[in-house]
N, C-alpha and C positions, 0 to 999 in steps of 0.2 A: 504494500500500500504506500502510495506516494504522499509525503507530508504536504501541508498547505504551504506552497512556495511563496504565496503572496504575504504570508505572515512572517516570513524569515527576514532577517536583516541582510544587508548587502554582504557583510562578512560571512554570515551563515550560508548564503547562496553560493559564494565563491568556494567555500569549503565543500558544500554539497556537490558542486560541479566537479571539483577536484576528485572527490571520492567516487563519483559516478561517471567518470570520463569515458568508460567503456560501455555504458548503458545509453545507447543513442536516444531513447525516448526521454529518460530522466534528464540527461544532459541538455537536450534541446529545450525541454520545458523550463528548466531552471535558467538557462541562458536567455530565453525569451523574457522571463520576468525581470531578470537583471538588466537587460537592454531596454526594457520599457521604462525603467526608472531614470534613464539618462536625461540630462537637462537639454531640452531642445535648443536652448540659446547658447550652449557651450560651443566654443570655437572648435572646428574640426579641421583636420588636415586633409588635403585632396589625395585621392588615390593616385599613385604615381603614373599608372598607365593612362590616366585621363588627361595628363598634362602634355602639352605640345613637345617640350624638350625635358623628359623626365629626369635625366641625369643632372642637368644644370639646375633645374628647379628644386630637386630634392637636396642637392648640395647647398643651395642657397638657404633653404629652410633649416637644414642642420646647422649651418654656420650661424644663422640668426639665433637658434636655440642655444648654441654654445656661448655666444656673446652674452645672452641673458643670464646664463648660469654663472658667469664670472663675477 
């Protein structure tokens, strides 16, 4: 019997996903709940293959992140 995934905290869901990584149904259900909790206004990074020049643009993104970390 699957627990009520909607009642779990994000940390509990991540642990559940880790434990059930080989159970496709449980993994998919928990991941759906976890992903549904994402902030729709959070900044997202583009998928590299959707970029016109993936190598240069990903390099630029990584360099910017490195500068922010310093």
